[in-house]
LUMROLUM-539884 format. One record per residue (C-alpha): residue number from 0; x, y, z. Coordinates in steps of 0.1 Angstrom, whole numbers. Layout:
<votis>
pos = NUM px = X py = Y pz = Z
...
</votis>
This chain:
<votis>
pos = 0 px = 486 py = 8 pz = 76
pos = 1 px = 449 py = 14 pz = 72
pos = 2 px = 427 py = -16 pz = 64
pos = 3 px = 415 py = -18 pz = 28
pos = 4 px = 381 py = -2 pz = 21
pos = 5 px = 361 py = -30 pz = 6
pos = 6 px = 329 py = -10 pz = 1
pos = 7 px = 338 py = -2 pz = -36
pos = 8 px = 346 py = -38 pz = -42
pos = 9 px = 314 py = -50 pz = -26
pos = 10 px = 294 py = -24 pz = -46
pos = 11 px = 311 py = -35 pz = -78
pos = 12 px = 302 py = -71 pz = -71
pos = 13 px = 266 py = -62 pz = -65
pos = 14 px = 265 py = -42 pz = -97
pos = 15 px = 280 py = -71 pz = -116
pos = 16 px = 255 py = -95 pz = -103
pos = 17 px = 227 py = -71 pz = -111
pos = 18 px = 241 py = -66 pz = -146
pos = 19 px = 243 py = -104 pz = -151
pos = 20 px = 207 py = -109 pz = -139
pos = 21 px = 195 py = -82 pz = -163
pos = 22 px = 214 py = -97 pz = -192
pos = 23 px = 200 py = -131 pz = -185
pos = 24 px = 165 py = -117 pz = -183
pos = 25 px = 170 py = -97 pz = -215
pos = 26 px = 176 py = -129 pz = -233
pos = 27 px = 145 py = -146 pz = -217
pos = 28 px = 122 py = -117 pz = -224
pos = 29 px = 135 py = -106 pz = -258
pos = 30 px = 103 py = -116 pz = -276
pos = 31 px = 76 py = -111 pz = -250
pos = 32 px = 51 py = -82 pz = -254
pos = 33 px = 59 py = -78 pz = -291
pos = 34 px = 88 py = -54 pz = -283
pos = 35 px = 96 py = -23 pz = -303
pos = 36 px = 132 py = -12 pz = -298
pos = 37 px = 138 py = 25 pz = -296
pos = 38 px = 171 py = 43 pz = -296
pos = 39 px = 168 py = 58 pz = -262
pos = 40 px = 150 py = 53 pz = -229
pos = 41 px = 113 py = 62 pz = -225
pos = 42 px = 107 py = 87 pz = -197
pos = 43 px = 71 py = 94 pz = -205
pos = 44 px = 46 py = 81 pz = -230
pos = 45 px = 10 py = 89 pz = -242
pos = 46 px = -11 py = 68 pz = -265
pos = 47 px = -36 py = 83 pz = -290
pos = 48 px = -54 py = 60 pz = -314
pos = 49 px = -27 py = 37 pz = -328
pos = 50 px = 2 py = 60 pz = -321
pos = 51 px = 25 py = 63 pz = -291
pos = 52 px = 42 py = 96 pz = -283
pos = 53 px = 74 py = 90 pz = -263
pos = 54 px = 95 py = 114 pz = -244
pos = 55 px = 131 py = 101 pz = -245
pos = 56 px = 164 py = 107 pz = -227
pos = 57 px = 179 py = 112 pz = -262
pos = 58 px = 164 py = 148 pz = -262
pos = 59 px = 136 py = 139 pz = -287
pos = 60 px = 100 py = 131 pz = -287
pos = 61 px = 92 py = 101 pz = -309
pos = 62 px = 58 py = 96 pz = -327
pos = 63 px = 56 py = 58 pz = -331
pos = 64 px = 31 py = 37 pz = -350
pos = 65 px = 21 py = 9 pz = -326
pos = 66 px = 10 py = -14 pz = -354
pos = 67 px = 41 py = -14 pz = -375
pos = 68 px = 67 py = -3 pz = -349
pos = 69 px = 79 py = 24 pz = -373
pos = 70 px = 88 py = 59 pz = -362
pos = 71 px = 65 py = 84 pz = -379
pos = 72 px = 82 py = 117 pz = -367
pos = 73 px = 109 py = 129 pz = -344
pos = 74 px = 105 py = 162 pz = -326
pos = 75 px = 140 py = 177 pz = -322
pos = 76 px = 147 py = 209 pz = -303
pos = 77 px = 154 py = 201 pz = -266
pos = 78 px = 190 py = 200 pz = -255
pos = 79 px = 186 py = 175 pz = -227
pos = 80 px = 163 py = 145 pz = -218
pos = 81 px = 126 py = 151 pz = -224
pos = 82 px = 107 py = 141 pz = -192
pos = 83 px = 71 py = 149 pz = -199
pos = 84 px = 45 py = 156 pz = -226
pos = 85 px = 9 py = 166 pz = -230
pos = 86 px = -15 py = 177 pz = -257
pos = 87 px = -37 py = 208 pz = -260
pos = 88 px = -63 py = 219 pz = -285
pos = 89 px = -54 py = 248 pz = -308
pos = 90 px = -91 py = 256 pz = -309
pos = 91 px = -106 py = 253 pz = -274
pos = 92 px = -130 py = 224 pz = -271
pos = 93 px = -122 py = 209 pz = -305
pos = 94 px = -108 py = 177 pz = -289
pos = 95 px = -81 py = 174 pz = -316
pos = 96 px = -51 py = 178 pz = -293
pos = 97 px = -32 py = 192 pz = -323
pos = 98 px = -5 py = 209 pz = -302
pos = 99 px = 22 py = 190 pz = -283
pos = 100 px = 36 py = 204 pz = -251
pos = 101 px = 69 py = 190 pz = -239
pos = 102 px = 91 py = 196 pz = -208
pos = 103 px = 128 py = 188 pz = -204
pos = 104 px = 159 py = 187 pz = -183
pos = 105 px = 169 py = 218 pz = -203
pos = 106 px = 144 py = 237 pz = -180
pos = 107 px = 122 py = 247 pz = -209
pos = 108 px = 86 py = 240 pz = -221
pos = 109 px = 82 py = 237 pz = -258
pos = 110 px = 50 py = 238 pz = -279
pos = 111 px = 49 py = 220 pz = -313
pos = 112 px = 25 py = 216 pz = -342
pos = 113 px = 16 py = 179 pz = -342
pos = 114 px = 12 py = 176 pz = -380
pos = 115 px = 40 py = 198 pz = -393
pos = 116 px = 65 py = 193 pz = -364
pos = 117 px = 69 py = 231 pz = -364
pos = 118 px = 83 py = 244 pz = -331
pos = 119 px = 58 py = 271 pz = -321
pos = 120 px = 73 py = 284 pz = -289
pos = 121 px = 100 py = 279 pz = -262
pos = 122 px = 94 py = 290 pz = -227
pos = 123 px = 121 py = 292 pz = -200
pos = 124 px = 100 py = 276 pz = -174
pos = 125 px = 119 py = 264 pz = -143
pos = 126 px = 154 py = 270 pz = -127
pos = 127 px = 159 py = 232 pz = -127
pos = 128 px = 146 py = 201 pz = -146
pos = 129 px = 110 py = 202 pz = -157
pos = 130 px = 95 py = 170 pz = -142
pos = 131 px = 58 py = 169 pz = -150
pos = 132 px = 31 py = 187 pz = -172
pos = 133 px = -6 py = 187 pz = -168
pos = 134 px = -31 py = 203 pz = -192
pos = 135 px = -66 py = 213 pz = -178
pos = 136 px = -84 py = 218 pz = -211
pos = 137 px = -116 py = 235 pz = -199
pos = 138 px = -96 py = 261 pz = -180
pos = 139 px = -70 py = 267 pz = -208
pos = 140 px = -44 py = 261 pz = -181
pos = 141 px = -10 py = 243 pz = -182
pos = 142 px = 5 py = 232 pz = -149
pos = 143 px = 42 py = 224 pz = -147
pos = 144 px = 64 py = 212 pz = -119
pos = 145 px = 102 py = 208 pz = -115
pos = 146 px = 132 py = 198 pz = -96
pos = 147 px = 133 py = 234 pz = -83
pos = 148 px = 104 py = 224 pz = -60
pos = 149 px = 81 py = 249 pz = -77
pos = 150 px = 47 py = 244 pz = -95
pos = 151 px = 39 py = 270 pz = -121
pos = 152 px = 7 py = 279 pz = -140
pos = 153 px = 7 py = 289 pz = -177
pos = 154 px = -20 py = 305 pz = -197
pos = 155 px = -30 py = 285 pz = -228
pos = 156 px = -54 py = 310 pz = -243
pos = 157 px = -27 py = 322 pz = -267
pos = 158 px = -7 py = 289 pz = -269
pos = 159 px = -6 py = 289 pz = -307
pos = 160 px = 5 py = 325 pz = -311
pos = 161 px = 43 py = 318 pz = -312
pos = 162 px = 52 py = 338 pz = -281
pos = 163 px = 65 py = 322 pz = -249
pos = 164 px = 38 py = 311 pz = -226
pos = 165 px = 25 py = 336 pz = -200
pos = 166 px = 31 py = 327 pz = -164
pos = 167 px = -2 py = 332 pz = -144
pos = 168 px = 7 py = 319 pz = -110
pos = 169 px = 30 py = 296 pz = -89
pos = 170 px = 32 py = 275 pz = -58
pos = 171 px = 63 py = 274 pz = -37
pos = 172 px = 53 py = 254 pz = -7
pos = 173 px = 70 py = 221 pz = -15
pos = 174 px = 104 py = 214 pz = 0
pos = 175 px = 114 py = 187 pz = -25
pos = 176 px = 111 py = 182 pz = -63
pos = 177 px = 76 py = 178 pz = -75
pos = 178 px = 72 py = 147 pz = -96
pos = 179 px = 35 py = 141 pz = -102
pos = 180 px = 4 py = 162 pz = -109
pos = 181 px = -33 py = 157 pz = -114
pos = 182 px = -64 py = 178 pz = -111
pos = 183 px = -102 py = 178 pz = -112
pos = 184 px = -124 py = 207 pz = -123
pos = 185 px = -151 py = 219 pz = -100
pos = 186 px = -186 py = 231 pz = -111
pos = 187 px = -177 py = 267 pz = -103
pos = 188 px = -149 py = 269 pz = -128
pos = 189 px = -121 py = 263 pz = -104
pos = 190 px = -100 py = 232 pz = -99
pos = 191 px = -87 py = 209 pz = -72
pos = 192 px = -50 py = 203 pz = -79
pos = 193 px = -29 py = 175 pz = -65
pos = 194 px = 9 py = 180 pz = -63
pos = 195 px = 32 py = 152 pz = -51
pos = 196 px = 69 py = 154 pz = -43
pos = 197 px = 99 py = 131 pz = -36
pos = 198 px = 93 py = 132 pz = 1
pos = 199 px = 60 py = 115 pz = -4
pos = 200 px = 40 py = 146 pz = 5
pos = 201 px = 8 py = 152 pz = -16
pos = 202 px = -6 py = 187 pz = -13
pos = 203 px = -42 py = 194 pz = -23
pos = 204 px = -50 py = 229 pz = -35
pos = 205 px = -81 py = 250 pz = -44
pos = 206 px = -71 py = 268 pz = -76
pos = 207 px = -92 py = 296 pz = -90
pos = 208 px = -88 py = 326 pz = -113
pos = 209 px = -89 py = 360 pz = -97
pos = 210 px = -105 py = 392 pz = -111
pos = 211 px = -72 py = 410 pz = -118
pos = 212 px = -61 py = 425 pz = -151
pos = 213 px = -46 py = 403 pz = -165
pos = 214 px = -62 py = 376 pz = -143
pos = 215 px = -40 py = 351 pz = -124
pos = 216 px = -46 py = 318 pz = -108
pos = 217 px = -46 py = 319 pz = -70
pos = 218 px = -41 py = 288 pz = -49
pos = 219 px = -52 py = 279 pz = -13
pos = 220 px = -37 py = 249 pz = 4
pos = 221 px = -66 py = 227 pz = 15
pos = 222 px = -49 py = 196 pz = 28
pos = 223 px = -17 py = 176 pz = 31
pos = 224 px = -17 py = 139 pz = 26
pos = 225 px = 13 py = 120 pz = 41
pos = 226 px = 3 py = 83 pz = 36
pos = 227 px = 35 py = 76 pz = 16
pos = 228 px = 69 py = 75 pz = 32
pos = 229 px = 89 py = 87 pz = 1
pos = 230 px = 87 py = 97 pz = -35
pos = 231 px = 53 py = 96 pz = -53
pos = 232 px = 60 py = 84 pz = -88
pos = 233 px = 24 py = 85 pz = -102
pos = 234 px = -9 py = 99 pz = -93
pos = 235 px = -44 py = 98 pz = -107
pos = 236 px = -78 py = 110 pz = -94
pos = 237 px = -113 py = 99 pz = -105
pos = 238 px = -146 py = 86 pz = -92
pos = 239 px = -139 py = 101 pz = -58
pos = 240 px = -106 py = 82 pz = -53
pos = 241 px = -70 py = 91 pz = -54
pos = 242 px = -46 py = 65 pz = -67
pos = 243 px = -9 py = 69 pz = -60
pos = 244 px = 22 py = 48 pz = -67
pos = 245 px = 54 py = 53 pz = -46
pos = 246 px = 90 py = 44 pz = -41
pos = 247 px = 79 py = 32 pz = -7
pos = 248 px = 69 py = 0 pz = -25
pos = 249 px = 31 py = 6 pz = -23
pos = 250 px = 1 py = 17 pz = -43
pos = 251 px = -26 py = 34 pz = -22
pos = 252 px = -62 py = 41 pz = -31
pos = 253 px = -79 py = 66 pz = -8
pos = 254 px = -113 py = 83 pz = -10
pos = 255 px = -109 py = 119 pz = -19
pos = 256 px = -125 py = 142 pz = -11
pos = 257 px = -128 py = 123 pz = 22
pos = 258 px = -163 py = 114 pz = 33
pos = 259 px = -181 py = 139 pz = 55
pos = 260 px = -176 py = 135 pz = 92
pos = 261 px = -207 py = 124 pz = 110
pos = 262 px = -226 py = 151 pz = 129
pos = 263 px = -226 py = 152 pz = 167
pos = 264 px = -262 py = 139 pz = 167
pos = 265 px = -253 py = 107 pz = 149
pos = 266 px = -258 py = 76 pz = 171
pos = 267 px = -228 py = 56 pz = 183
pos = 268 px = -239 py = 27 pz = 161
pos = 269 px = -241 py = 48 pz = 130
pos = 270 px = -208 py = 64 pz = 137
pos = 271 px = -191 py = 30 pz = 141
pos = 272 px = -206 py = 18 pz = 108
pos = 273 px = -195 py = 50 pz = 90
pos = 274 px = -160 py = 47 pz = 104
pos = 275 px = -158 py = 11 pz = 91
pos = 276 px = -172 py = 19 pz = 57
pos = 277 px = -149 py = 50 pz = 52
pos = 278 px = -117 py = 34 pz = 65
pos = 279 px = -92 py = 37 pz = 36
pos = 280 px = -82 py = 5 pz = 19
pos = 281 px = -48 py = -10 pz = 30
pos = 282 px = -17 py = -3 pz = 9
pos = 283 px = -10 py = -27 pz = -19
pos = 284 px = 25 py = -39 pz = -11
pos = 285 px = 51 py = -46 pz = -38
pos = 286 px = 86 py = -60 pz = -36
pos = 287 px = 102 py = -28 pz = -49
pos = 288 px = 94 py = 8 pz = -59
pos = 289 px = 63 py = 13 pz = -79
pos = 290 px = 69 py = 36 pz = -109
pos = 291 px = 39 py = 30 pz = -131
pos = 292 px = 1 py = 29 pz = -124
pos = 293 px = -28 py = 22 pz = -147
pos = 294 px = -62 py = 22 pz = -128
pos = 295 px = -87 py = 8 pz = -153
pos = 296 px = -117 py = 19 pz = -132
pos = 297 px = -107 py = 55 pz = -143
pos = 298 px = -105 py = 45 pz = -180
pos = 299 px = -133 py = 42 pz = -206
pos = 300 px = -134 py = 5 pz = -199
pos = 301 px = -144 py = 11 pz = -162
pos = 302 px = -132 py = -24 pz = -154
pos = 303 px = -122 py = -32 pz = -117
pos = 304 px = -85 py = -39 pz = -125
pos = 305 px = -53 py = -21 pz = -115
pos = 306 px = -21 py = -26 pz = -134
pos = 307 px = 12 py = -16 pz = -118
pos = 308 px = 49 py = -15 pz = -129
pos = 309 px = 74 py = -22 pz = -101
pos = 310 px = 109 py = -31 pz = -111
pos = 311 px = 106 py = -50 pz = -144
pos = 312 px = 73 py = -68 pz = -136
pos = 313 px = 38 py = -58 pz = -145
pos = 314 px = 12 py = -69 pz = -119
pos = 315 px = -25 py = -71 pz = -123
pos = 316 px = -49 py = -67 pz = -93
pos = 317 px = -87 py = -71 pz = -90
pos = 318 px = -97 py = -41 pz = -70
pos = 319 px = -135 py = -46 pz = -72
pos = 320 px = -132 py = -48 pz = -34
pos = 321 px = -105 py = -22 pz = -27
pos = 322 px = -102 py = -32 pz = 9
pos = 323 px = -92 py = -67 pz = -2
pos = 324 px = -73 py = -63 pz = -35
pos = 325 px = -65 py = -96 pz = -52
pos = 326 px = -33 py = -102 pz = -71
pos = 327 px = -43 py = -119 pz = -104
pos = 328 px = -11 py = -121 pz = -124
pos = 329 px = 26 py = -112 pz = -125
pos = 330 px = 42 py = -108 pz = -159
pos = 331 px = 80 py = -106 pz = -164
pos = 332 px = 75 py = -78 pz = -189
pos = 333 px = 109 py = -62 pz = -193
pos = 334 px = 145 py = -66 pz = -182
pos = 335 px = 148 py = -31 pz = -166
pos = 336 px = 123 py = -9 pz = -147
pos = 337 px = 89 py = -2 pz = -162
pos = 338 px = 84 py = 36 pz = -164
pos = 339 px = 49 py = 38 pz = -177
pos = 340 px = 17 py = 19 pz = -185
pos = 341 px = -9 py = 32 pz = -209
pos = 342 px = -42 py = 19 pz = -222
pos = 343 px = -43 py = 14 pz = -260
pos = 344 px = -78 py = 10 pz = -275
pos = 345 px = -64 py = -8 pz = -306
pos = 346 px = -84 py = -1 pz = -338
pos = 347 px = -80 py = -26 pz = -367
pos = 348 px = -99 py = -34 pz = -398
pos = 349 px = -121 py = -65 pz = -398
pos = 350 px = -109 py = -88 pz = -424
pos = 351 px = -134 py = -95 pz = -451
pos = 352 px = -158 py = -68 pz = -438
pos = 353 px = -150 py = -35 pz = -455
pos = 354 px = -157 py = -5 pz = -433
pos = 355 px = -159 py = -24 pz = -401
pos = 356 px = -134 py = -16 pz = -373
pos = 357 px = -126 py = -38 pz = -344
pos = 358 px = -117 py = -20 pz = -311
pos = 359 px = -98 py = -41 pz = -286
pos = 360 px = -81 py = -31 pz = -253
pos = 361 px = -44 py = -35 pz = -252
pos = 362 px = -18 py = -21 pz = -228
pos = 363 px = 15 py = -4 pz = -238
pos = 364 px = 44 py = -5 pz = -214
pos = 365 px = 76 py = 16 pz = -215
pos = 366 px = 108 py = 7 pz = -198
pos = 367 px = 144 py = 18 pz = -191
pos = 368 px = 154 py = -13 pz = -212
pos = 369 px = 148 py = 8 pz = -243
pos = 370 px = 117 py = -10 pz = -255
pos = 371 px = 80 py = -3 pz = -259
pos = 372 px = 59 py = -35 pz = -255
pos = 373 px = 23 py = -43 pz = -264
pos = 374 px = 0 py = -65 pz = -245
pos = 375 px = -35 py = -77 pz = -251
pos = 376 px = -53 py = -69 pz = -219
pos = 377 px = -71 py = -102 pz = -218
pos = 378 px = -37 py = -120 pz = -218
pos = 379 px = -24 py = -98 pz = -189
pos = 380 px = -55 py = -107 pz = -169
pos = 381 px = -50 py = -144 pz = -176
pos = 382 px = -14 py = -149 pz = -187
pos = 383 px = -6 py = -181 pz = -206
pos = 384 px = 14 py = -207 pz = -187
pos = 385 px = 52 py = -205 pz = -191
pos = 386 px = 67 py = -227 pz = -217
pos = 387 px = 82 py = -260 pz = -206
pos = 388 px = 119 py = -259 pz = -199
pos = 389 px = 140 py = -268 pz = -229
pos = 390 px = 162 py = -299 pz = -228
pos = 391 px = 198 py = -293 pz = -220
pos = 392 px = 218 py = -291 pz = -252
pos = 393 px = 255 py = -291 pz = -258
pos = 394 px = 268 py = -258 pz = -246
pos = 395 px = 272 py = -232 pz = -273
pos = 396 px = 293 py = -201 pz = -273
pos = 397 px = 273 py = -174 pz = -256
pos = 398 px = 259 py = -146 pz = -277
pos = 399 px = 261 py = -111 pz = -263
pos = 400 px = 230 py = -104 pz = -242
pos = 401 px = 207 py = -76 pz = -252
pos = 402 px = 217 py = -43 pz = -238
pos = 403 px = 202 py = -9 pz = -237
pos = 404 px = 209 py = 11 pz = -268
pos = 405 px = 240 py = 32 pz = -269
pos = 406 px = 244 py = 66 pz = -284
pos = 407 px = 219 py = 83 pz = -261
pos = 408 px = 237 py = 116 pz = -264
pos = 409 px = 240 py = 117 pz = -226
pos = 410 px = 272 py = 122 pz = -206
pos = 411 px = 283 py = 97 pz = -180
pos = 412 px = 273 py = 122 pz = -153
pos = 413 px = 238 py = 126 pz = -169
pos = 414 px = 234 py = 89 pz = -171
pos = 415 px = 241 py = 86 pz = -133
pos = 416 px = 217 py = 115 pz = -126
pos = 417 px = 190 py = 98 pz = -148
pos = 418 px = 193 py = 66 pz = -129
pos = 419 px = 191 py = 84 pz = -96
pos = 420 px = 161 py = 105 pz = -106
pos = 421 px = 143 py = 75 pz = -120
pos = 422 px = 149 py = 56 pz = -87
pos = 423 px = 172 py = 32 pz = -105
pos = 424 px = 189 py = 4 pz = -86
</votis>
């Protein structure tokens, strides 16, 4: 007789313990961060003025008033979870961002009118899930990436015309799904594109338009960065630095482009000094995979703070000296994984002073716990002390702990796949 296989039993026990821990934490954190409950799970979020735009696993994009918590509009049309969203100007350079672009597990990219909710176009974009979207406004270029390991370029010059987007190039060099994108425009009208995959490989490309008819975007691989061991979940470039968050439990900040190599005529002393000053900062270690990244040095605030989401905790670091980052605060923010952090420059009327508007920096967090939470930045930097423990009272019947909303419209198989793709426990 074969011995019983206890692996399923052990796994079930572990899952039960995790579920209990999450239920306990759901009760403890049910009021922190002024939570707004949504009907699904936020897979991506963008904040514009006092409104959050949320890509949900329920196949919709939700426009949410951050002041009232009320849903303003639902954009319905995708047939699978929506993973990514971006905005583009109908009129180039207007800065209105009046068109919404969304990507989904249904393998399509859709373009919507922000005001009317009209679906303008649907483009069959990838042979597998669309994972990330990036708009480069000055080049009228949309970049998409997917689980099919391909990065595609789409022409935005006719984005409002109603026809499917025109493909103007592709990259096929990645060997794993491409999760994260960012870019910087160069003075000569080209771009440096960063593409990051689930193996932890970041590829750096020179992307420029050719002289063909019609023109296409050609890409040259410039560099491969392999400082992460596995999936890169978030990437941002600015001020000569590349910021990345990874499932290898680190955030890394590296200078990019890298400093010039000293010439052969440089003295040994100068070379040693240069080597010391250009050595990349050490990784910022976390206890679990880092899924969300908010580098405030790259924001309009230009403050030397980094916010990260790893597991269900938001951490705040002082990175004024990147080689010696200082952990300032840890906030038990959610009861399930944080998926995104965004800066919210909250605008509110000044009471008793008609016409005056107060602008205050807040942070919006999204999570797989089905909530959007709002945090005053000053309180994240200096969290209030935890409340004193309550006196033990007579035991009362336990109320059901908070759980993620049901009715997501996903099959059990899709739920498992979502958990796997989001790096869930």
